[in-house]
matplotlib code that plots the C-alpha trace (Angstrom):
import matplotlib.pyplot as plt

x = [-46.2, -46.3, -49.3, -50.8, -51.9, -55.5, -56.1, -56.2, -54.4, -51.4, -49.2, -50.0, -51.9, -51.7, -50.2, -52.6, -55.6, -54.2, -53.8, -57.2, -58.8, -57.0, -58.1, -61.8, -61.5, -60.4, -63.4, -65.7, -64.4, -65.3, -68.7, -69.4, -68.2, -70.5, -73.6, -72.9, -72.6, -75.9, -77.7, -76.3, -77.5, -80.8, -80.6, -83.5, -84.0, -83.9, -80.6, -79.2, -80.6, -79.1, -75.6, -76.2, -77.0, -73.7, -71.9, -73.4, -72.2, -68.7, -68.6, -69.7, -66.9, -64.4, -65.8, -65.3, -61.6, -61.1, -62.8, -60.6, -57.5, -58.7, -59.4, -56.1, -54.1, -55.5, -58.1, -55.6, -53.0, -55.7, -56.8, -53.3, -52.8, -55.7, -57.6, -59.0, -57.4, -59.4, -62.6, -61.9, -61.6, -65.0, -66.6, -65.2, -66.4, -69.9, -69.9, -68.8, -71.8, -74.1, -74.4, -73.2, -73.6, -76.2]
y = [5.4, 1.6, 0.3, -3.1, -4.8, -6.0, -4.2, -0.7, 0.4, 2.6, 2.8, 6.5, 8.0, 11.7, 12.1, 14.7, 12.7, 9.6, 11.3, 12.8, 9.4, 7.6, 10.1, 9.8, 6.0, 6.4, 8.6, 6.1, 3.2, 5.4, 6.2, 2.5, 1.3, 4.1, 3.1, -0.6, 0.4, 2.3, -0.7, -2.8, -0.4, -0.3, 3.4, 5.5, 4.5, 8.0, 8.7, 5.6, 6.6, 10.1, 8.5, 6.1, 9.1, 10.8, 7.6, 7.7, 11.4, 10.4, 7.5, 10.1, 12.3, 9.4, 8.4, 12.0, 11.9, 8.6, 9.8, 12.9, 10.9, 8.5, 11.6, 13.3, 10.1, 7.1, 8.7, 11.4, 8.7, 6.6, 9.5, 10.3, 6.6, 7.0, 4.2, 1.2, 2.8, 6.0, 3.9, 2.0, 5.2, 6.4, 3.0, 3.3, 6.8, 5.8, 2.7, 5.1, 7.2, 4.3, 5.1, 1.8, 1.2, -1.3]
z = [38.9, 38.7, 36.7, 37.7, 34.4, 34.6, 37.8, 36.7, 39.9, 40.4, 43.4, 43.9, 46.7, 47.3, 50.8, 52.2, 51.0, 52.6, 55.7, 55.8, 54.7, 57.5, 60.0, 58.6, 59.0, 62.7, 63.2, 61.7, 63.8, 66.9, 65.7, 64.8, 68.3, 69.7, 67.8, 68.9, 72.4, 72.0, 70.6, 73.4, 76.0, 74.3, 73.9, 72.3, 68.8, 67.6, 69.1, 67.5, 64.2, 64.6, 65.1, 62.2, 59.9, 61.1, 60.0, 56.7, 56.3, 57.5, 54.9, 52.1, 53.3, 53.0, 49.6, 48.3, 49.4, 47.7, 44.6, 44.7, 44.8, 42.1, 39.8, 40.5, 40.0, 38.3, 36.1, 34.9, 34.1, 32.3, 30.2, 29.3, 28.1, 26.0, 24.2, 26.2, 29.4, 28.9, 28.2, 31.4, 33.3, 32.1, 33.0, 36.6, 36.9, 35.8, 38.2, 41.0, 40.5, 39.7, 36.1, 34.7, 31.0, 30.3]

ax = plt.figure().add_subplot(projection="3d")
ax.plot(x, y, z, "-o")
ax.set_aspect("equal")
plt.show()
């Protein structure tokens, strides 16, 4: 693993998660194009909202994959490093879940 000082990033993505995340982004691209076309065609508002909500669920699915990768790679490494790296990992997780320290 290569650590990039100051960025907290490692060159490591779990291949299965990467494949699934890229697939999810392809789906999201199609969903977004579909919603744009619905708006352009002045489709029924509730149908557009239904599709928009589906996009939100797809984004949440993508976020879960990305978080899983982060936990299994970067956070695990940062906890192993200890000290300030461990504290940074905790801060990142709090931020990811909107629990930022005041």
